[in-house]
C-alpha positions in Angstrom: 0.2 -0.1 -0.1 1.1 3.6 -0.4 2.2 5.8 2.1 0.4 8.4 1.2 -2.9 6.6 1.6 -5.5 8.3 4.3 -6.9 6.3 6.6 -10.5 7.3 5.6 -9.3 6.2 2.1 -8.5 2.9 3.6 -11.6 2.4 5.7 -13.7 3.0 2.6 -12.1 0.9 0.2 -12.4 -1.9 2.6 -16.4 -1.1 3.2 -17.1 -0.9 -0.7 -14.9 -4.0 -1.4 -16.8 -5.6 1.3 -20.1 -4.8 -0.3 -19.4 -5.7 -4.0 -18.0 -9.5 -3.3 -21.6 -10.0 -0.9 -23.4 -8.7 -4.0 -21.7 -10.2 -6.6 -21.1 -13.6 -4.8 -24.2 -14.0 -3.0 -26.4 -12.3 -5.7 -25.2 -15.1 -8.0 -26.7 -17.8 -6.2 -29.7 -16.0 -5.5 -30.3 -14.7 -8.6 -28.6 -16.6 -10.8 -27.7 -20.1 -9.2 -30.5 -22.2 -11.2 -28.8 -21.4 -14.3 -24.8 -21.6 -13.3 -24.9 -24.2 -10.5 -22.3 -24.5 -7.7 -19.3 -23.7 -10.3 -20.6 -20.9 -11.4 -21.4 -19.3 -8.3 -17.7 -20.5 -7.0 -16.5 -18.2 -9.8 -18.6 -15.5 -8.9 -17.0 -15.5 -5.3 -13.3 -15.6 -6.7 -13.6 -13.3 -9.8 -15.3 -10.7 -7.2 -12.3 -10.7 -5.0 -9.6 -10.9 -7.6 -11.2 -7.3 -9.3 -11.3 -6.1 -5.6 -7.5 -7.0 -5.4 -6.7 -4.7 -8.1 -8.8 -2.4 -7.6 -8.4 -1.3 -4.0 -5.2 -3.8 -3.1 -3.1 -0.8 -3.8 -5.3 1.6 -1.2 -6.2 -0.8 1.6 -4.7 -4.5 0.9 -8.5 -5.8 -0.2 -8.6 -7.8 3.4 -12.6 -7.4 2.8 -13.1 -10.4 5.3 -12.0 -10.5 9.1 -10.8 -13.7 8.8 -7.9 -12.3 6.1 -7.7 -9.0 8.8 -6.7 -11.5 11.4 -4.9 -13.6 9.9 -2.2 -10.1 8.9 -2.6 -9.4 12.6 -1.1 -12.7 13.6 1.3 -12.6 10.6 2.8 -9.3 12.1 1.4 -7.2 9.2 -1.1 -5.0 10.6 -1.6 -3.8 14.2 -5.3 -4.8 16.2 -6.5 -1.3 16.4 -6.9 -0.5 12.8 -7.9 -4.4 12.6 -10.3 -3.3 14.4 -11.7 -0.7 11.8 -11.2 -2.8 9.1 -13.6 -5.1 10.6 -16.3 -2.8 11.7 -15.9 -1.3 8.0 -16.3 -4.7 6.4 -19.2 -5.6 8.3 -21.2 -2.8 7.1 -20.2 -3.2 3.9 -21.5 -6.8 3.9 -24.5 -5.4 5.3 -25.4 -2.9 2.5 -24.5 -5.5 -0.3 -26.5 -8.1 1.7 -29.6 -5.6 1.7 -28.6 -3.9 -1.6 -28.8 -7.6 -2.7 -32.6 -8.4 -1.3 -33.9 -4.8 -2.7 -32.6 -6.5 -6.3 -34.2 -9.8 -5.2 -37.5 -8.7 -4.0 -38.2 -7.1 -7.6 -38.8 -10.2 -8.9 -42.6 -11.9 -8.3 -42.5 -15.1 -6.2 -38.9 -14.2 -3.9 -39.4 -14.9 -0.6 -36.7 -14.1 1.8 -38.0 -16.9 4.2 -37.7 -19.7 1.3 -35.2 -18.1 -1.3 -32.6 -16.6 1.0 -29.9 -14.2 0.5 -27.2 -16.9 0.4 -26.6 -17.2 3.8 -24.6 -20.3 5.0 -25.8 -22.9 7.4 -24.8 -26.4 8.7 -27.1 -29.7 9.8 -30.4 -28.7 8.4 -29.7 -25.8 6.7 -26.5 -27.2 4.7 -26.7 -27.5 0.9 -26.1 -31.4 1.5 -26.5 -32.0 4.9 -23.3 -31.7 6.6 -23.0 -32.1 10.2 -22.3 -29.2 12.3 -19.0 -30.7 13.2 -17.9 -31.2 9.6 -19.2 -27.4 9.3 -16.8 -26.4 11.7 -14.0 -28.3 10.3 -14.2 -27.7 7.3 -14.5 -23.7 7.7 -11.0 -23.6 9.9 -8.7 -25.7 7.5 -10.3 -23.9 4.2 -9.6 -20.5 5.8 -6.3 -21.2 7.1 -5.5 -22.5 3.3 -6.7 -19.2 2.1 -4.7 -17.2 4.5 -1.7 -18.9 3.5 -2.4 -18.4 -0.3 -2.6 -14.8 0.8 0.3 -14.0 2.8 2.1 -16.1 0.3 1.3 -14.9 -2.6 1.7 -11.1 -1.3 5.1 -11.3 0.5 8.1 -10.3 0.2 9.2 -13.1 -2.1 6.3 -13.6 -4.4 6.1 -12.7 -7.9 4.6 -9.4 -8.0 1.4 -8.0 -9.9 -0.2 -11.6 -9.8 -1.2 -11.6 -6.0 -4.8 -11.0 -7.1 -4.7 -14.3 -9.7 -3.3 -16.9 -6.6 -6.3 -15.1 -4.1 -9.1 -15.2 -6.6 -8.5 -18.7 -7.9 -7.8 -20.1 -4.3 -11.1 -18.5 -3.2 -12.9 -20.5 -6.6 -11.2 -23.9 -5.8 -12.4 -23.3 -2.0 -15.7 -22.5 -3.1 -16.0 -25.8 -4.7 -15.2 -27.5 -2.2 -17.2 -26.0 0.3 -20.4 -24.9 -1.1 -22.2 -28.2 -0.6 -20.9 -28.3 3.1 -21.9 -24.6 4.3 -22.5 -22.4 0.9 -19.0 -21.8 2.1 -18.1 -18.7 4.6 -14.5 -18.1 5.4 -15.3 -14.8 5.9 -17.3 -13.6 8.7 -18.7 -10.4 7.2 -19.8 -12.4 4.4 -21.5 -14.3 6.7 -23.3 -11.5 9.0 -25.0 -9.7 5.9 -27.1 -12.1 5.1 -27.9 -13.8 8.0 -28.6 -10.6 9.9 -31.6 -9.9 7.0 -32.7 -13.7 6.9 -33.0 -14.0 10.7 -34.0 -17.5 12.0 -31.7 -20.1 11.8 -29.0 -18.2 9.5 -28.5 -15.8 12.6 -28.7 -18.3 15.0 -26.0 -20.4 13.4 -24.0 -17.4 12.2 -21.9 -18.0 15.7 -19.9 -20.7 13.5 -19.2 -18.9 10.9 -17.6 -15.9 12.9 -15.7 -18.6 15.4 -14.4 -21.0 12.7 -13.0 -18.7 10.0 -11.4 -16.5 12.4 -9.8 -19.2 14.3 -8.7 -20.4 10.5 -7.2 -17.3 9.7 -5.2 -17.4 13.1 -3.8 -20.9 12.2 -3.3 -20.1 8.6 -0.9 -16.8 9.7 0.8 -19.2 11.9 1.4 -21.7 9.3 3.2 -19.4 7.0 5.1 -17.7 10.0 6.9 -21.5 10.4 7.0 -22.1 7.0 8.6 -18.0 6.0 11.3 -16.6 7.0 9.7 -13.2 6.5 9.2 -10.8 9.1 6.0 -9.0 9.7 5.8 -5.4 9.7 2.8 -4.2 11.3 3.9 -0.3 10.5 
């Protein structure tokens, strides 16, 4: 990130980036899911992150995910005080993205948020393929850890310049291809928060898992990166 970027610009970028991720990613499931299937939804999420990496990566680092921000803190690349503001802005962006999606989806006759949802995550009866809570928790921890590991590696000092967005976006596509049948794929607490708040009910009751597991995964991914890399963090 450039040193001349103002704090408010970084925070605004995180809000906008997370809004775009939720609108495009969850929107692909709600609006076009029947046509594009799990594979199409996976690419929508991955490509949403990819384009935002190139759009705002130079401004905020394009975390757009509290688990990523958590990983950056653990890796020593970010201070906790700034991380808290990042997470707040990410959550606001996710809620706004879900609200915009709801307004758009409601424009179709027959849409019912209780039936069609907003691309929320879930386990048990709310899992797309009926996976139990334990399986969902393990999947979210492991998939998030892998995602953070890729992010830290592709943005490290030894990484090839200019290719981080591709590595991050493609990894998220693969993660969704595996994770959608299990939980709908979160690996991002803010992405789960926005739809769950509007849908309510079981989605809101199960939201805890999609905060706890990805945050654990984010920290774990950063620890694994620190173990395998000689790179020193810089939280300045």
